[in-house]
C-alpha positions as a LaTeX table, in Angstrom:
\begin{tabular}{lrrr}
\hline
Residue & $x$ (\AA) & $y$ (\AA) & $z$ (\AA) \\
\hline
Met1 & $-4.06$ & 14.96 & 11.06 \\
Asp2 & $-1.99$ & 11.80 & 10.62 \\
Lys3 & 0.38 & 10.85 & 7.57 \\
Phe4 & 2.45 & 7.92 & 6.52 \\
Ile5 & 6.03 & 8.09 & 6.21 \\
Ile6 & 7.52 & 5.41 & 3.78 \\
Asn7 & 10.96 & 4.23 & 2.90 \\
Gly8 & 10.48 & 2.66 & $-0.31$ \\
Gly9 & 12.39 & $-0.37$ & $-1.76$ \\
Lys10 & 11.50 & $-3.11$ & 0.46 \\
Arg11 & 10.10 & $-6.21$ & $-0.78$ \\
Leu12 & 6.69 & $-7.43$ & 0.67 \\
Lys13 & 6.94 & $-11.09$ & 1.95 \\
Gly14 & 4.83 & $-13.34$ & 4.19 \\
Ser15 & 1.13 & $-14.07$ & 4.65 \\
Ile16 & $-1.74$ & $-11.68$ & 5.44 \\
Glu17 & $-5.39$ & $-11.91$ & 6.22 \\
Ala18 & $-7.76$ & $-9.68$ & 4.25 \\
Asp19 & $-10.07$ & $-7.71$ & 6.60 \\
Gly20 & $-13.94$ & $-8.32$ & 6.51 \\
Ser21 & $-15.37$ & $-6.63$ & 3.81 \\
Lys22 & $-16.56$ & $-3.09$ & 4.36 \\
Asn23 & $-18.83$ & $-2.80$ & 1.36 \\
Ala24 & $-20.54$ & $-5.88$ & 2.43 \\
Ala25 & $-20.72$ & $-5.02$ & 6.30 \\
Leu26 & $-22.24$ & $-1.53$ & 5.62 \\
Pro27 & $-25.34$ & $-2.83$ & 3.97 \\
Ile28 & $-25.70$ & $-5.76$ & 6.10 \\
Ile29 & $-25.84$ & $-3.36$ & 9.16 \\
Ala30 & $-28.50$ & $-1.31$ & 7.44 \\
Gly31 & $-30.35$ & $-4.40$ & 6.76 \\
Thr32 & $-30.77$ & $-5.30$ & 10.41 \\
Ile33 & $-33.46$ & $-2.54$ & 10.63 \\
Leu34 & $-35.82$ & $-5.04$ & 8.89 \\
Ile35 & $-35.52$ & $-7.32$ & 11.84 \\
Ala36 & $-38.31$ & $-6.11$ & 14.33 \\
Gln37 & $-37.23$ & $-8.26$ & 17.23 \\
Gly38 & $-34.13$ & $-9.73$ & 19.06 \\
Glu39 & $-30.43$ & $-9.33$ & 18.67 \\
Thr40 & $-28.32$ & $-9.85$ & 15.49 \\
Val41 & $-24.83$ & $-10.84$ & 15.67 \\
Leu42 & $-22.46$ & $-10.09$ & 12.84 \\
Glu43 & $-18.87$ & $-11.41$ & 12.80 \\
Asn44 & $-15.98$ & $-10.09$ & 10.80 \\
Ile45 & $-16.55$ & $-6.51$ & 10.94 \\
Pro46 & $-13.75$ & $-4.26$ & 10.41 \\
Pro47 & $-13.35$ & $-1.35$ & 12.73 \\
Leu48 & $-13.29$ & 1.29 & 10.19 \\
Met49 & $-14.30$ & 4.92 & 10.27 \\
Asp50 & $-17.23$ & 4.11 & 7.76 \\
Ile51 & $-18.46$ & 1.37 & 10.32 \\
Phe52 & $-18.76$ & 3.77 & 13.28 \\
Thr53 & $-20.64$ & 6.09 & 11.17 \\
Ile54 & $-23.36$ & 3.67 & 10.14 \\
Lys55 & $-23.46$ & 2.52 & 13.77 \\
Gln56 & $-23.90$ & 5.98 & 14.73 \\
Leu57 & $-26.69$ & 6.27 & 12.39 \\
Ile58 & $-28.33$ & 2.99 & 13.59 \\
Ala59 & $-28.15$ & 4.31 & 17.41 \\
His60 & $-29.74$ & 7.60 & 15.88 \\
Leu61 & $-32.58$ & 5.82 & 14.33 \\
Gly62 & $-33.42$ & 3.85 & 17.73 \\
Gly63 & $-31.43$ & 0.58 & 17.48 \\
Lys64 & $-29.20$ & $-0.46$ & 20.47 \\
Ile65 & $-25.98$ & $-1.60$ & 18.80 \\
Glu66 & $-22.61$ & $-2.75$ & 20.40 \\
Tyr67 & $-19.31$ & $-3.53$ & 19.02 \\
Asp68 & $-16.54$ & $-5.64$ & 20.24 \\
Lys69 & $-13.24$ & $-4.21$ & 18.29 \\
Arg70 & $-11.09$ & $-6.99$ & 19.26 \\
Ala71 & $-13.37$ & $-9.56$ & 18.21 \\
Met72 & $-14.70$ & $-7.65$ & 15.33 \\
Thr73 & $-18.21$ & $-8.65$ & 16.44 \\
Met74 & $-21.11$ & $-6.39$ & 16.40 \\
Thr75 & $-24.40$ & $-7.06$ & 18.37 \\
Ile76 & $-27.53$ & $-5.03$ & 16.74 \\
Asp77 & $-31.15$ & $-4.98$ & 18.20 \\
Cys78 & $-33.58$ & $-2.88$ & 16.27 \\
Ser79 & $-36.37$ & $-3.68$ & 18.23 \\
Asn80 & $-37.14$ & $-0.14$ & 19.19 \\
Ile81 & $-36.45$ & 1.52 & 15.71 \\
His82 & $-39.04$ & 4.64 & 15.70 \\
Asn83 & $-37.11$ & 7.45 & 14.07 \\
Asn84 & $-37.35$ & 7.67 & 10.31 \\
Thr85 & $-34.99$ & 10.39 & 9.76 \\
Ala86 & $-31.62$ & 9.87 & 8.39 \\
Pro87 & $-29.98$ & 13.27 & 8.83 \\
Tyr88 & $-27.56$ & 15.22 & 6.58 \\
Asp89 & $-24.78$ & 15.24 & 9.20 \\
Leu90 & $-24.61$ & 11.51 & 9.16 \\
Val91 & $-25.47$ & 10.73 & 5.59 \\
Arg92 & $-22.94$ & 13.20 & 4.14 \\
Lys93 & $-20.13$ & 11.51 & 5.52 \\
Met94 & $-20.83$ & 8.11 & 3.63 \\
Arg95 & $-22.87$ & 7.53 & 0.59 \\
Ala96 & $-23.55$ & 3.79 & 2.07 \\
Ser97 & $-25.75$ & 5.55 & 4.54 \\
Phe98 & $-28.55$ & 5.89 & 2.10 \\
Leu99 & $-29.10$ & 2.51 & 2.13 \\
Val100 & $-31.14$ & 2.75 & 5.30 \\
Leu101 & $-34.00$ & 4.27 & 2.83 \\
Gly102 & $-35.35$ & 0.54 & 1.92 \\
Pro103 & $-35.40$ & $-0.88$ & 5.41 \\
Leu104 & $-37.17$ & 2.23 & 6.91 \\
Leu105 & $-39.62$ & 2.47 & 4.49 \\
Ser106 & $-40.36$ & $-1.13$ & 4.59 \\
Arg107 & $-40.60$ & $-1.20$ & 8.60 \\
Leu108 & $-41.99$ & 2.19 & 9.30 \\
Gly109 & $-44.04$ & 2.79 & 6.10 \\
Glu110 & $-42.24$ & 6.08 & 6.05 \\
Ala111 & $-38.32$ & 7.27 & 5.25 \\
Arg112 & $-36.90$ & 10.44 & 5.46 \\
Val113 & $-33.21$ & 10.23 & 4.17 \\
Ser114 & $-30.95$ & 13.10 & 3.43 \\
Leu115 & $-29.14$ & 12.82 & $-0.15$ \\
Pro116 & $-25.74$ & 11.12 & 0.15 \\
Gly117 & $-22.10$ & 12.41 & 0.42 \\
Gly118 & $-18.79$ & 10.40 & 0.70 \\
Cys119 & $-15.98$ & 10.44 & $-1.51$ \\
Ser120 & $-15.73$ & 12.83 & $-4.41$ \\
Leu121 & $-15.96$ & 10.52 & $-7.49$ \\
Gly122 & $-18.07$ & 12.55 & $-10.07$ \\
Ala123 & $-22.05$ & 12.25 & $-10.34$ \\
Arg124 & $-23.36$ & 9.29 & $-8.53$ \\
Pro125 & $-27.12$ & 9.84 & $-8.40$ \\
Val126 & $-29.71$ & 7.89 & $-6.53$ \\
Asp127 & $-32.22$ & 8.20 & $-9.45$ \\
Phe128 & $-31.98$ & 4.28 & $-9.63$ \\
His129 & $-33.25$ & 4.06 & $-5.98$ \\
Ile130 & $-35.92$ & 6.40 & $-6.70$ \\
Lys131 & $-37.41$ & 4.77 & $-9.82$ \\
Gly132 & $-36.99$ & 1.48 & $-8.36$ \\
Phe133 & $-39.10$ & 2.31 & $-5.17$ \\
Arg134 & $-41.77$ & 3.85 & $-7.32$ \\
Ala135 & $-41.96$ & 0.83 & $-9.16$ \\
Leu136 & $-42.69$ & $-1.14$ & $-5.92$ \\
Gly137 & $-45.28$ & 1.45 & $-5.19$ \\
Ala138 & $-43.91$ & 4.00 & $-2.96$ \\
Glu139 & $-44.51$ & 7.95 & $-3.26$ \\
Leu140 & $-41.10$ & 9.66 & $-3.20$ \\
Ser141 & $-40.69$ & 13.32 & $-3.07$ \\
Glu142 & $-37.64$ & 15.72 & $-2.38$ \\
Asp143 & $-37.59$ & 18.41 & 0.12 \\
Ala144 & $-34.57$ & 20.44 & 1.40 \\
Gly145 & $-32.08$ & 17.79 & 0.20 \\
Phe146 & $-34.08$ & 14.93 & 1.72 \\
Ile147 & $-35.79$ & 11.92 & $-0.06$ \\
Ile148 & $-39.39$ & 11.28 & 1.37 \\
Ala149 & $-40.61$ & 7.78 & 0.68 \\
Arg150 & $-44.08$ & 6.88 & 2.08 \\
Ser151 & $-45.82$ & 3.54 & 1.56 \\
Lys152 & $-48.17$ & 1.29 & 3.64 \\
Arg153 & $-46.58$ & $-1.76$ & 2.33 \\
Leu154 & $-44.59$ & $-2.09$ & $-0.68$ \\
Lys155 & $-45.76$ & $-4.40$ & $-3.65$ \\
Gly156 & $-43.70$ & $-6.77$ & $-5.79$ \\
Ala157 & $-42.97$ & $-5.66$ & $-9.29$ \\
Thr158 & $-40.32$ & $-6.04$ & $-11.96$ \\
Val159 & $-37.54$ & $-3.09$ & $-11.71$ \\
Leu160 & $-35.10$ & $-2.72$ & $-14.80$ \\
Phe161 & $-31.96$ & $-0.82$ & $-14.07$ \\
Asp162 & $-30.65$ & 1.02 & $-17.03$ \\
Arg163 & $-27.17$ & $-0.08$ & $-16.02$ \\
Pro164 & $-25.96$ & $-2.35$ & $-12.76$ \\
Ser165 & $-26.05$ & $-0.37$ & $-9.60$ \\
His166 & $-24.37$ & $-1.69$ & $-6.52$ \\
Thr167 & $-26.38$ & 0.34 & $-4.05$ \\
Gly168 & $-29.24$ & 0.60 & $-5.93$ \\
Thr169 & $-29.69$ & $-3.20$ & $-6.35$ \\
Glu170 & $-29.07$ & $-3.57$ & $-2.35$ \\
Asn171 & $-31.78$ & $-0.76$ & $-1.47$ \\
Leu172 & $-34.39$ & $-2.45$ & $-3.61$ \\
Ile173 & $-33.82$ & $-6.21$ & $-2.03$ \\
Phe174 & $-34.09$ & $-4.21$ & 1.26 \\
Gly175 & $-37.28$ & $-3.07$ & 0.29 \\
Ala176 & $-38.64$ & $-6.01$ & $-1.57$ \\
Val177 & $-37.98$ & $-8.43$ & 1.32 \\
Leu178 & $-41.05$ & $-7.50$ & 3.12 \\
Ala179 & $-43.02$ & $-6.30$ & 0.04 \\
Glu180 & $-46.11$ & $-8.11$ & $-0.73$ \\
Gly181 & $-45.95$ & $-10.53$ & $-3.83$ \\
Gln182 & $-42.68$ & $-11.11$ & $-5.98$ \\
Thr183 & $-40.18$ & $-8.84$ & $-7.18$ \\
Arg184 & $-37.50$ & $-9.21$ & $-10.05$ \\
Ile185 & $-34.51$ & $-6.88$ & $-10.31$ \\
Val186 & $-33.19$ & $-7.05$ & $-13.95$ \\
Asn187 & $-29.53$ & $-5.77$ & $-14.70$ \\
Ala188 & $-28.87$ & $-6.00$ & $-11.07$ \\
Ala189 & $-25.60$ & $-5.47$ & $-9.91$ \\
Cys190 & $-23.58$ & $-8.85$ & $-9.78$ \\
Asp191 & $-21.11$ & $-7.73$ & $-7.16$ \\
Pro192 & $-20.07$ & $-10.49$ & $-4.36$ \\
Glu193 & $-20.89$ & $-7.88$ & $-1.81$ \\
Val194 & $-24.91$ & $-8.21$ & $-3.02$ \\
Ala195 & $-24.72$ & $-11.84$ & $-2.72$ \\
Asp196 & $-23.17$ & $-11.38$ & 0.79 \\
Val197 & $-26.40$ & $-9.15$ & 1.73 \\
Ala198 & $-28.63$ & $-11.53$ & 0.17 \\
Ala199 & $-27.16$ & $-14.70$ & 2.16 \\
Phe200 & $-27.32$ & $-12.69$ & 5.38 \\
Leu201 & $-31.15$ & $-11.87$ & 4.81 \\
Asn202 & $-31.99$ & $-15.31$ & 3.62 \\
Ala203 & $-30.59$ & $-16.43$ & 6.92 \\
Ala204 & $-32.76$ & $-14.38$ & 8.58 \\
Gly205 & $-35.75$ & $-15.88$ & 6.63 \\
Ala206 & $-35.82$ & $-13.91$ & 3.36 \\
Arg207 & $-36.46$ & $-15.83$ & 0.01 \\
Ile208 & $-34.05$ & $-14.40$ & $-2.43$ \\
Ser209 & $-32.31$ & $-16.00$ & $-5.40$ \\
Gly210 & $-29.93$ & $-14.91$ & $-8.23$ \\
Ala211 & $-28.16$ & $-12.71$ & $-6.10$ \\
Gly212 & $-24.62$ & $-12.29$ & $-7.37$ \\
Thr213 & $-26.33$ & $-12.63$ & $-11.19$ \\
Ser214 & $-28.10$ & $-9.87$ & $-13.56$ \\
Thr215 & $-31.43$ & $-10.96$ & $-12.31$ \\
Val216 & $-32.47$ & $-11.33$ & $-8.86$ \\
His217 & $-35.69$ & $-12.51$ & $-7.47$ \\
Ile218 & $-37.52$ & $-11.91$ & $-4.26$ \\
Glu219 & $-40.63$ & $-13.18$ & $-2.91$ \\
Gly220 & $-41.81$ & $-11.04$ & 0.08 \\
Val221 & $-42.20$ & $-12.59$ & 3.48 \\
Glu222 & $-44.12$ & $-11.43$ & 6.63 \\
Ser223 & $-40.93$ & $-10.93$ & 8.91 \\
Leu224 & $-37.40$ & $-11.61$ & 9.58 \\
Lys225 & $-35.91$ & $-13.32$ & 12.37 \\
Pro226 & $-32.57$ & $-12.64$ & 14.52 \\
Val227 & $-29.38$ & $-14.21$ & 12.91 \\
Lys228 & $-25.90$ & $-14.88$ & 13.50 \\
Tyr229 & $-23.84$ & $-14.04$ & 10.42 \\
Arg230 & $-20.24$ & $-13.82$ & 9.38 \\
Val231 & $-19.21$ & $-11.12$ & 6.93 \\
Ser232 & $-17.12$ & $-12.35$ & 3.68 \\
Gly233 & $-13.39$ & $-11.23$ & 3.13 \\
Asp234 & $-12.78$ & $-7.98$ & 1.31 \\
Arg235 & $-11.52$ & $-8.60$ & $-2.14$ \\
Leu236 & $-10.44$ & $-4.94$ & $-2.63$ \\
Val237 & $-8.14$ & $-4.97$ & 0.67 \\
Ala238 & $-6.97$ & $-8.32$ & $-0.61$ \\
Gly239 & $-6.59$ & $-7.17$ & $-4.02$ \\
Thr240 & $-4.43$ & $-4.18$ & $-2.73$ \\
Tyr241 & $-2.04$ & $-6.62$ & $-0.94$ \\
Met242 & $-1.82$ & $-8.72$ & $-3.99$ \\
Cys243 & $-0.56$ & $-5.41$ & $-6.00$ \\
Gly244 & 1.76 & $-4.69$ & $-3.28$ \\
Ala245 & 3.53 & $-8.04$ & $-3.85$ \\
Ala246 & 3.71 & $-7.10$ & $-7.57$ \\
Ile247 & 4.92 & $-3.76$ & $-7.29$ \\
Thr248 & 8.00 & $-4.57$ & $-4.94$ \\
Ala249 & 8.80 & $-7.89$ & $-6.54$ \\
Gly250 & 7.67 & $-9.69$ & $-3.37$ \\
Lys251 & 5.86 & $-12.88$ & $-2.35$ \\
Val252 & 2.73 & $-12.53$ & $-0.55$ \\
Thr253 & $-0.20$ & $-14.90$ & 0.35 \\
Val254 & $-3.50$ & $-13.33$ & 1.26 \\
Thr255 & $-5.95$ & $-15.32$ & 2.95 \\
Glu256 & $-9.54$ & $-15.05$ & 4.11 \\
Ala257 & $-10.62$ & $-14.03$ & 0.59 \\
Asn258 & $-12.28$ & $-15.98$ & $-2.03$ \\
Pro259 & $-10.31$ & $-16.30$ & $-5.10$ \\
Ser260 & $-13.10$ & $-16.47$ & $-7.21$ \\
His261 & $-13.63$ & $-12.75$ & $-6.48$ \\
Leu262 & $-10.17$ & $-11.88$ & $-7.31$ \\
Thr263 & $-10.19$ & $-13.48$ & $-10.94$ \\
Met264 & $-9.96$ & $-10.34$ & $-12.72$ \\
Ile265 & $-7.29$ & $-8.67$ & $-10.60$ \\
Ser266 & $-5.30$ & $-12.12$ & $-10.71$ \\
Arg267 & $-5.68$ & $-12.24$ & $-14.64$ \\
Lys268 & $-4.11$ & $-8.77$ & $-15.03$ \\
Leu269 & $-1.15$ & $-9.20$ & $-12.45$ \\
Tyr270 & $-0.42$ & $-12.65$ & $-14.51$ \\
Glu271 & $-0.32$ & $-10.52$ & $-17.73$ \\
Met272 & 2.13 & $-7.93$ & $-16.04$ \\
Gly273 & 4.55 & $-11.31$ & $-15.23$ \\
Cys274 & 3.39 & $-12.10$ & $-11.71$ \\
Glu275 & 3.11 & $-15.63$ & $-10.60$ \\
Ile276 & $-0.16$ & $-16.27$ & $-9.23$ \\
Ser277 & $-1.29$ & $-19.35$ & $-7.09$ \\
Glu278 & $-4.83$ & $-19.82$ & $-5.98$ \\
Leu279 & $-5.67$ & $-21.39$ & $-2.60$ \\
Pro280 & $-8.88$ & $-22.57$ & $-1.14$ \\
Asp281 & $-9.35$ & $-19.22$ & 0.77 \\
Gly282 & $-6.89$ & $-16.94$ & $-0.87$ \\
Val283 & $-4.16$ & $-16.50$ & $-3.40$ \\
Thr284 & $-0.42$ & $-16.06$ & $-3.43$ \\
Val285 & 1.49 & $-13.68$ & $-5.66$ \\
Lys286 & 4.80 & $-13.35$ & $-6.45$ \\
Gly287 & 6.12 & $-10.30$ & $-8.55$ \\
Pro288 & 8.91 & $-10.32$ & $-11.26$ \\
Lys289 & 11.94 & $-8.38$ & $-11.17$ \\
Arg290 & 10.22 & $-5.67$ & $-13.49$ \\
Leu291 & 6.71 & $-5.71$ & $-14.25$ \\
Gly292 & 5.22 & $-5.58$ & $-17.97$ \\
Pro293 & 2.43 & $-3.21$ & $-19.36$ \\
Val294 & $-1.05$ & $-4.00$ & $-19.21$ \\
Arg295 & $-4.27$ & $-3.01$ & $-20.64$ \\
Val296 & $-7.32$ & $-2.42$ & $-18.17$ \\
Val297 & $-10.94$ & $-0.99$ & $-18.70$ \\
Thr298 & $-12.92$ & $-0.66$ & $-15.19$ \\
Tyr299 & $-16.26$ & $-2.35$ & $-15.40$ \\
Pro300 & $-18.67$ & $-3.75$ & $-12.67$ \\
Phe301 & $-18.15$ & $-7.32$ & $-11.47$ \\
Pro302 & $-16.81$ & $-9.63$ & $-12.87$ \\
Gly303 & $-15.15$ & $-6.80$ & $-14.76$ \\
Phe304 & $-11.79$ & $-5.30$ & $-13.25$ \\
Pro305 & $-13.01$ & $-3.16$ & $-10.01$ \\
Thr306 & $-12.74$ & 0.41 & $-10.29$ \\
Asp307 & $-11.78$ & 0.49 & $-6.77$ \\
Leu308 & $-8.42$ & $-1.20$ & $-7.67$ \\
Gln309 & $-7.61$ & 1.37 & $-10.81$ \\
Ala310 & $-5.41$ & 3.46 & $-8.72$ \\
Cys311 & $-3.36$ & 0.45 & $-7.40$ \\
Ile312 & $-2.83$ & $-1.06$ & $-10.99$ \\
Met313 & $-1.83$ & 2.29 & $-12.25$ \\
Ser314 & 0.81 & 2.59 & $-9.91$ \\
Leu315 & 2.03 & $-0.90$ & $-11.05$ \\
Ala316 & 1.96 & 0.15 & $-14.76$ \\
Ser317 & 4.02 & 3.18 & $-13.60$ \\
Val318 & 7.11 & 1.08 & $-13.25$ \\
Ser319 & 6.45 & $-1.24$ & $-16.03$ \\
Ser320 & 8.81 & $-2.11$ & $-18.84$ \\
Gly321 & 6.28 & $-0.60$ & $-21.42$ \\
Thr322 & 3.26 & 1.44 & $-21.98$ \\
Ser323 & $-0.07$ & 0.77 & $-20.33$ \\
Ser324 & $-3.86$ & 1.77 & $-21.23$ \\
Ile325 & $-6.19$ & 2.30 & $-18.34$ \\
Lys326 & $-9.75$ & 3.23 & $-19.28$ \\
Glu327 & $-12.38$ & 4.11 & $-16.35$ \\
Thr328 & $-15.77$ & 3.37 & $-17.32$ \\
Val329 & $-17.59$ & 3.52 & $-13.70$ \\
Phe330 & $-16.91$ & 6.92 & $-12.23$ \\
Glu331 & $-16.18$ & 10.17 & $-13.85$ \\
Asp332 & $-13.54$ & 11.70 & $-11.88$ \\
Arg333 & $-11.24$ & 8.71 & $-10.78$ \\
Phe334 & $-7.97$ & 9.96 & $-12.10$ \\
Ser335 & $-7.38$ & 12.52 & $-9.24$ \\
His336 & $-4.39$ & 10.49 & $-8.29$ \\
Thr337 & $-2.53$ & 10.93 & $-11.51$ \\
Met338 & $-1.24$ & 14.30 & $-10.48$ \\
Glu339 & 0.12 & 12.88 & $-7.34$ \\
Leu340 & 1.85 & 10.01 & $-9.20$ \\
Arg341 & 3.44 & 12.58 & $-11.49$ \\
Arg342 & 5.19 & 14.00 & $-8.35$ \\
Leu343 & 6.86 & 10.72 & $-7.90$ \\
Gly344 & 8.08 & 10.76 & $-11.25$ \\
Ala345 & 5.46 & 8.80 & $-13.14$ \\
Asp346 & 4.53 & 9.35 & $-16.84$ \\
Val347 & 0.80 & 9.55 & $-16.88$ \\
Thr348 & $-1.27$ & 11.29 & $-19.57$ \\
Val349 & $-4.86$ & 11.41 & $-19.07$ \\
Thr350 & $-7.37$ & 12.31 & $-21.88$ \\
Ser351 & $-11.30$ & 11.94 & $-21.28$ \\
Asn352 & $-11.87$ & 8.66 & $-19.54$ \\
Glu353 & $-8.49$ & 6.89 & $-20.49$ \\
Ala354 & $-4.90$ & 7.17 & $-19.04$ \\
Ile355 & $-1.78$ & 6.32 & $-20.96$ \\
Val356 & 1.04 & 5.22 & $-18.66$ \\
Lys357 & 4.55 & 4.97 & $-19.83$ \\
Gly358 & 6.62 & 3.01 & $-17.61$ \\
Val359 & 9.76 & 4.41 & $-15.93$ \\
Glu360 & 12.77 & 2.61 & $-14.49$ \\
Ser361 & 11.95 & 4.01 & $-10.92$ \\
Leu362 & 9.95 & 6.41 & $-9.03$ \\
Lys363 & 11.52 & 9.04 & $-6.61$ \\
Gly364 & 10.11 & 9.80 & $-3.26$ \\
Ala365 & 7.75 & 13.06 & $-2.75$ \\
Ser366 & 5.20 & 14.56 & $-0.69$ \\
Val367 & 1.62 & 13.13 & $-2.07$ \\
Met368 & $-1.96$ & 13.42 & $-0.88$ \\
Ala369 & $-4.83$ & 11.03 & $-0.92$ \\
Ser370 & $-8.14$ & 12.52 & $-2.15$ \\
Asp371 & $-10.31$ & 9.02 & $-1.50$ \\
Ile372 & $-9.94$ & 5.56 & 0.05 \\
Arg373 & $-8.47$ & 3.80 & $-3.33$ \\
Ala374 & $-6.30$ & 6.78 & $-4.73$ \\
Gly375 & $-4.64$ & 6.65 & $-1.35$ \\
Ala376 & $-4.07$ & 3.01 & $-1.40$ \\
Gly377 & $-2.77$ & 3.25 & $-4.95$ \\
Leu378 & $-0.13$ & 6.07 & $-3.81$ \\
Val379 & 0.75 & 4.11 & $-0.61$ \\
Leu380 & 1.82 & 1.21 & $-3.21$ \\
Ala381 & 3.75 & 3.71 & $-5.34$ \\
Cys382 & 5.70 & 4.91 & $-2.57$ \\
Leu383 & 6.57 & 1.41 & $-1.50$ \\
Ala384 & 8.18 & 1.04 & $-4.88$ \\
Ala385 & 9.82 & 4.49 & $-4.83$ \\
Arg386 & 13.73 & 5.39 & $-4.02$ \\
Asp387 & 13.88 & 7.30 & $-0.83$ \\
Glu388 & 11.33 & 8.70 & 1.67 \\
Ser389 & 8.08 & 9.64 & 0.83 \\
Glu390 & 5.06 & 11.00 & 2.93 \\
Val391 & 1.21 & 10.18 & 2.03 \\
Leu392 & $-0.84$ & 12.81 & 3.54 \\
Arg393 & $-4.76$ & 13.08 & 4.30 \\
Val394 & $-4.54$ & 9.14 & 5.53 \\
Tyr395 & $-7.76$ & 9.43 & 7.14 \\
His396 & $-9.34$ & 8.79 & 3.54 \\
Ile397 & $-7.53$ & 5.42 & 3.62 \\
Asp398 & $-8.69$ & 4.64 & 7.20 \\
Arg399 & $-12.18$ & 4.76 & 5.90 \\
Gly400 & $-11.38$ & 1.53 & 3.79 \\
Tyr401 & $-8.16$ & $-0.25$ & 5.49 \\
Tyr402 & $-7.92$ & $-0.99$ & 8.79 \\
Arg403 & $-4.12$ & $-0.15$ & 10.25 \\
Leu404 & $-2.82$ & $-0.23$ & 6.87 \\
Glu405 & 0.75 & 0.76 & 7.98 \\
Glu406 & 0.81 & $-2.07$ & 10.25 \\
Lys407 & $-0.18$ & $-4.72$ & 7.91 \\
Leu408 & 2.44 & $-3.46$ & 5.53 \\
Ser409 & 5.17 & $-3.34$ & 8.11 \\
Ala410 & 4.39 & $-7.15$ & 9.17 \\
Leu411 & 5.17 & $-7.97$ & 5.51 \\
Gly412 & 8.47 & $-6.11$ & 5.61 \\
Ala413 & 7.42 & $-2.67$ & 4.31 \\
Asp414 & 9.33 & 0.52 & 6.06 \\
Ile415 & 6.02 & 2.28 & 6.75 \\
Lys416 & 4.89 & 4.41 & 9.83 \\
Arg417 & 2.03 & 6.78 & 10.83 \\
Val418 & 3.18 & 10.08 & 11.85 \\
Ser419 & 0.47 & 12.85 & 13.64 \\
\hline
\end{tabular}
């Protein structure tokens, strides 16, 4: 098992490109199941563990899939999709695998998909998916840990979510694209990744409008055609590098990222004393000598992303005052606070709120990543800590960041991977 060895105190300086968005690439790859003939080419696909998991799943279902890691290009031909079962062995590794439910149901009329796994972040039920597909006319049941869905052809309807669901919105879009008639999803997730999925499907011949807003309209079509599509930059990776500049009092330009997707993180870094400059394809962040405190409430886009909560907490831990960070998206997303305390942070958690009293400096220690984003937050804290730190279980980080240690080293960090 690998770990990172980090000697803190180095300022991050320079320019770096954000990777392609993992959270857009995964559903887009799942959506290629809807294209019954020909090869689809996807560009800017990051070579992450989760990408290889869904690649394996598409192959299991009967698709032909090739990936050029160097070019970050994936070629997919789902002409021979025949298997309607997504097994537990694959779906348990990654929650996004559940997104094959909609495409399989639309394509084959029946889907057997294992209940999902992935990071441990509290209850993340799939009831929104189930209620939505039932509204479209599907029959759904559960048997031995599998969701079984059947329908000769789904029919358009109005689907109302109790609260925005990222994967729920994408799965219902997949189901509605080839459905008979029109579908309207109300209180849909507004995330840029949802808009990216819709743009991909529209390029393939779908008729989707409103993606990226709270109401999405889909007019069903008979079929989709092969397409060449480039996935957008990853706002979460970009936000992590921005936080890296802030916590090390450095100056970093992040490119290949849409600055409008980074508005909230830019705003909070500005409140903490950073200088922010927007570019046509990115943003530059210059950190102050010492960060100021901040108040953050995580919320679905366009709110502050829960996936950057651990990063902003690391920044708050070395700020000049007391910060408040409230988590409203996931139940168990404060596991990293125990590890931050090992570095000397002063963090108190009550229910869904963390009070962080900034300290003069953190001290190197051995810490452990519990999920992708917690791991990234701990890496940032170690970059600011005195002396040597080690971050264990970096396989979690590898699920969302490609060669993070190499990217940070190129910016001046003293970080290396050790087996």
